[in-house]
Z-matrix of the N, CA and C atoms (Angstrom, degrees):
N
C 1 1.432
C 2 1.526 1 107.61
N 3 1.294 2 116.16 1 134.45
C 4 1.453 3 121.49 2 -179.96
C 5 1.517 4 108.27 3 -125.24
N 6 1.313 5 116.51 4 138.22
C 7 1.451 6 119.93 5 -179.99
C 8 1.514 7 109.80 6 -123.31
N 9 1.318 8 115.66 7 146.78
C 10 1.446 9 120.71 8 175.63
C 11 1.512 10 109.89 9 -142.20
N 12 1.317 11 116.53 10 137.71
C 13 1.446 12 120.16 11 -177.99
C 14 1.514 13 107.75 12 -143.34
N 15 1.318 14 116.73 13 123.27
C 16 1.452 15 121.17 14 175.84
C 17 1.518 16 107.99 15 -99.19
N 18 1.328 17 115.80 16 125.63
C 19 1.451 18 120.00 17 -177.47
C 20 1.515 19 108.94 18 -127.49
N 21 1.315 20 115.28 19 134.53
C 22 1.459 21 120.89 20 175.83
C 23 1.512 22 107.26 21 -134.25
N 24 1.331 23 116.22 22 122.95
C 25 1.461 24 122.50 23 -179.85
C 26 1.527 25 111.85 24 52.23
N 27 1.325 26 117.02 25 40.52
C 28 1.447 27 121.01 26 175.15
C 29 1.516 28 115.65 27 81.99
N 30 1.320 29 117.98 28 3.42
C 31 1.464 30 120.29 29 -179.82
C 32 1.519 31 109.86 30 -110.60
N 33 1.321 32 115.75 31 133.77
C 34 1.467 33 120.82 32 177.92
C 35 1.524 34 108.44 33 -87.35
N 36 1.319 35 116.84 34 127.49
C 37 1.462 36 121.10 35 179.90
C 38 1.519 37 112.52 36 -101.04
N 39 1.310 38 117.24 37 -40.61
C 40 1.464 39 119.99 38 179.78
C 41 1.516 40 109.15 39 -137.49
N 42 1.302 41 114.29 40 149.25
C 43 1.460 42 120.11 41 175.97
C 44 1.514 43 106.81 42 -139.96
N 45 1.315 44 116.37 43 121.37
C 46 1.451 45 121.67 44 -178.00
C 47 1.514 46 108.49 45 -124.55
N 48 1.328 47 116.00 46 129.67
C 49 1.457 48 120.15 47 177.28
C 50 1.521 49 108.08 48 -128.88
N 51 1.296 50 116.43 49 127.81
C 52 1.449 51 121.63 50 177.39
C 53 1.517 52 107.80 51 -107.53
N 54 1.315 53 115.87 52 126.77
C 55 1.457 54 120.84 53 -175.80
C 56 1.516 55 111.34 54 -99.54
N 57 1.316 56 114.90 55 164.35
C 58 1.458 57 122.10 56 -179.05
C 59 1.528 58 110.55 57 -64.62
N 60 1.304 59 114.35 58 165.45
C 61 1.465 60 120.90 59 177.90
C 62 1.528 61 110.58 60 -60.22
N 63 1.325 62 117.04 61 -36.52
C 64 1.461 63 120.79 62 178.94
C 65 1.521 64 112.01 63 -61.80
N 66 1.328 65 116.97 64 -41.95
C 67 1.468 66 120.92 65 177.81
C 68 1.522 67 109.77 66 -65.55
N 69 1.315 68 116.80 67 -43.77
C 70 1.465 69 120.25 68 179.04
C 71 1.528 70 110.69 69 -61.35
N 72 1.333 71 117.20 70 -38.62
C 73 1.471 72 120.58 71 177.34
C 74 1.522 73 111.04 72 -64.57
N 75 1.323 74 117.09 73 -40.84
C 76 1.461 75 120.48 74 178.25
C 77 1.530 76 110.97 75 -62.80
N 78 1.325 77 116.03 76 -41.02
C 79 1.467 78 120.31 77 178.42
C 80 1.525 79 109.93 78 -62.30
N 81 1.315 80 116.88 79 -43.52
C 82 1.463 81 120.48 80 178.27
C 83 1.523 82 111.54 81 -62.72
N 84 1.335 83 116.27 82 -38.12
C 85 1.458 84 120.58 83 178.32
C 86 1.529 85 110.82 84 -63.65
N 87 1.325 86 117.06 85 -44.42
C 88 1.465 87 121.61 86 178.54
C 89 1.524 88 110.12 87 -62.56
N 90 1.323 89 115.76 88 -42.93
C 91 1.463 90 120.12 89 178.92
C 92 1.528 91 110.73 90 -59.23
N 93 1.326 92 116.97 91 -43.31
C 94 1.461 93 121.35 92 178.31
C 95 1.514 94 111.92 93 -64.02
N 96 1.325 95 116.60 94 -39.21
C 97 1.460 96 120.29 95 178.79
C 98 1.531 97 110.83 96 -64.31
N 99 1.321 98 116.53 97 -42.98
C 100 1.467 99 120.12 98 -179.73
C 101 1.529 100 110.32 99 -65.47
N 102 1.314 101 116.86 100 -40.50
C 103 1.465 102 119.56 101 176.31
C 104 1.527 103 110.69 102 -61.82
N 105 1.334 104 115.79 103 -37.96
C 106 1.461 105 119.98 104 177.38
C 107 1.516 106 111.93 105 -63.64
N 108 1.332 107 117.14 106 -40.26
C 109 1.464 108 121.28 107 177.49
C 110 1.530 109 109.75 108 -63.90
N 111 1.304 110 116.38 109 -42.86
C 112 1.478 111 120.11 110 178.84
C 113 1.524 112 109.89 111 -59.35
N 114 1.324 113 116.47 112 -45.37
C 115 1.463 114 120.38 113 179.96
C 116 1.527 115 110.60 114 -62.28
N 117 1.343 116 116.51 115 -41.42
C 118 1.461 117 120.25 116 178.98
C 119 1.527 118 111.00 117 -60.40
N 120 1.324 119 116.61 118 -43.28
C 121 1.468 120 121.00 119 179.79
C 122 1.528 121 110.06 120 -64.81
N 123 1.323 122 115.83 121 -45.18
C 124 1.468 123 120.57 122 -178.52
C 125 1.531 124 111.23 123 -65.25
N 126 1.331 125 116.62 124 -31.55
C 127 1.466 126 121.48 125 -179.71
C 128 1.530 127 112.89 126 -85.20
N 129 1.339 128 116.85 127 -2.12
C 130 1.456 129 120.34 128 177.81
C 131 1.515 130 115.03 129 77.59
N 132 1.322 131 116.88 130 28.84
C 133 1.466 132 121.34 131 178.88
C 134 1.537 133 109.55 132 -64.63
N 135 1.313 134 116.32 133 156.50
C 136 1.466 135 120.05 134 -177.84
C 137 1.530 136 111.05 135 -64.70
N 138 1.344 137 114.34 136 151.42
C 139 1.460 138 119.50 137 -179.34
C 140 1.517 139 112.40 138 -60.37
N 141 1.308 140 117.60 139 -36.74
C 142 1.471 141 120.88 140 -179.90
C 143 1.526 142 110.18 141 -60.43
N 144 1.328 143 116.87 142 -46.23
C 145 1.464 144 120.16 143 179.68
C 146 1.528 145 111.32 144 -65.16
N 147 1.339 146 116.08 145 -41.26
C 148 1.476 147 120.02 146 179.28
C 149 1.526 148 109.77 147 -63.80
N 150 1.328 149 117.28 148 -45.28
C 151 1.464 150 120.52 149 -179.58
C 152 1.523 151 111.62 150 -63.90
N 153 1.324 152 116.71 151 -35.35
C 154 1.464 153 120.34 152 176.78
C 155 1.525 154 109.87 153 -61.91
N 156 1.319 155 116.33 154 -44.24
C 157 1.457 156 120.32 155 178.98
C 158 1.524 157 111.71 156 -69.36
N 159 1.325 158 117.30 157 -35.24
C 160 1.466 159 120.01 158 175.87
C 161 1.523 160 110.56 159 -62.23
N 162 1.321 161 116.29 160 -39.97
C 163 1.469 162 119.45 161 178.09
C 164 1.524 163 110.27 162 -64.69
N 165 1.320 164 117.28 163 -37.24
C 166 1.468 165 120.39 164 176.03
C 167 1.527 166 110.31 165 -62.95
N 168 1.337 167 116.79 166 -39.39
C 169 1.474 168 120.93 167 177.24
C 170 1.521 169 110.53 168 -62.97
N 171 1.314 170 116.02 169 -44.87
C 172 1.467 171 120.75 170 179.90
C 173 1.527 172 110.28 171 -61.01
N 174 1.309 173 117.02 172 -43.48
C 175 1.471 174 121.30 173 178.69
C 176 1.525 175 111.01 174 -62.74
N 177 1.320 176 116.52 175 -41.00
C 178 1.467 177 120.49 176 178.64
C 179 1.523 178 111.26 177 -65.37
N 180 1.324 179 116.73 178 -40.65
C 181 1.465 180 120.21 179 178.05
C 182 1.521 181 111.21 180 -65.25
N 183 1.308 182 116.27 181 -40.56
C 184 1.467 183 120.41 182 178.28
C 185 1.520 184 110.26 183 -63.22
N 186 1.314 185 116.99 184 -42.99
C 187 1.458 186 121.89 185 177.81
C 188 1.529 187 110.84 186 -63.05
N 189 1.315 188 116.81 187 -41.09
C 190 1.466 189 121.90 188 177.30
C 191 1.519 190 110.23 189 -61.45
N 192 1.323 191 117.03 190 -44.76
C 193 1.456 192 121.35 191 -179.78
C 194 1.530 193 110.84 192 -60.61
N 195 1.323 194 116.64 193 -45.61
C 196 1.462 195 121.08 194 179.80
C 197 1.529 196 110.55 195 -61.28
N 198 1.310 197 116.72 196 -43.49
C 199 1.473 198 120.83 197 -179.68
C 200 1.528 199 110.90 198 -63.99
N 201 1.321 200 116.79 199 -40.51
C 202 1.467 201 119.98 200 178.41
C 203 1.526 202 110.84 201 -64.87
N 204 1.312 203 117.29 202 -40.84
C 205 1.464 204 121.15 203 177.88
C 206 1.518 205 110.17 204 -63.02
N 207 1.336 206 117.14 205 -44.01
C 208 1.460 207 120.93 206 179.02
C 209 1.526 208 111.00 207 -59.80
N 210 1.333 209 116.92 208 -44.14
C 211 1.467 210 119.59 209 -179.67
C 212 1.523 211 111.06 210 -65.53
N 213 1.321 212 116.80 211 -40.29
C 214 1.460 213 120.27 212 179.14
C 215 1.526 214 110.88 213 -64.00
N 216 1.329 215 116.47 214 -43.64
C 217 1.459 216 120.23 215 179.11
C 218 1.527 217 111.24 216 -63.65
N 219 1.321 218 116.11 217 -42.05
C 220 1.464 219 120.43 218 179.46
C 221 1.532 220 110.42 219 -62.60
N 222 1.333 221 116.12 220 -45.48
C 223 1.457 222 120.14 221 -179.73
C 224 1.526 223 111.18 222 -63.82
N 225 1.320 224 116.85 223 -41.77
C 226 1.463 225 120.70 224 179.13
C 227 1.523 226 110.90 225 -63.44
N 228 1.333 227 116.56 226 -41.06
C 229 1.460 228 120.93 227 178.45
C 230 1.523 229 110.78 228 -62.81
N 231 1.322 230 116.86 229 -45.21
C 232 1.467 231 120.93 230 179.28
C 233 1.527 232 110.06 231 -60.78
N 234 1.333 233 116.83 232 -44.71
C 235 1.465 234 120.39 233 179.94
C 236 1.525 235 111.05 234 -63.62
N 237 1.339 236 117.73 235 -41.04
C 238 1.461 237 121.28 236 179.08
C 239 1.519 238 111.78 237 -64.64
N 240 1.333 239 117.22 238 -41.91
C 241 1.466 240 120.70 239 178.63
C 242 1.521 241 110.38 240 -64.57
N 243 1.326 242 117.04 241 -44.79
C 244 1.465 243 120.42 242 178.58
C 245 1.526 244 110.73 243 -59.99
N 246 1.325 245 115.31 244 -42.64
C 247 1.463 246 119.97 245 -179.84
C 248 1.530 247 110.36 246 -64.25
N 249 1.319 248 116.85 247 -43.22
C 250 1.473 249 119.92 248 -178.13
C 251 1.526 250 111.56 249 -67.61
N 252 1.331 251 116.62 250 -27.57
C 253 1.466 252 120.51 251 178.34
C 254 1.522 253 112.41 252 -89.91
N 255 1.321 254 116.10 253 -1.22
C 256 1.459 255 120.74 254 179.42
C 257 1.518 256 113.33 255 73.40
N 258 1.318 257 117.15 256 28.09
C 259 1.465 258 121.47 257 -178.33
C 260 1.520 259 113.16 258 -93.70
N 261 1.314 260 118.19 259 -2.63
C 262 1.474 261 119.80 260 178.74
C 263 1.489 262 111.64 261 -112.80
């Protein structure tokens, strides 16, 4: 994960975060699931089947969120340790 922040006079103008390949794969998986739900709705699939797939999407999004939080916490910890050891 890489972060970049441009600051001028205390104001943040841009914030860019690049996530690991695993996070990008999870995002692609969620995107595919949502497209599948859209297709099911357009094809007139039963509500039970659509809701089942929606729940799968929700679970995938929740898992993605947890993974992103874990990566952010890990990166912050590494940066704090480096700073405390004078390595940055």
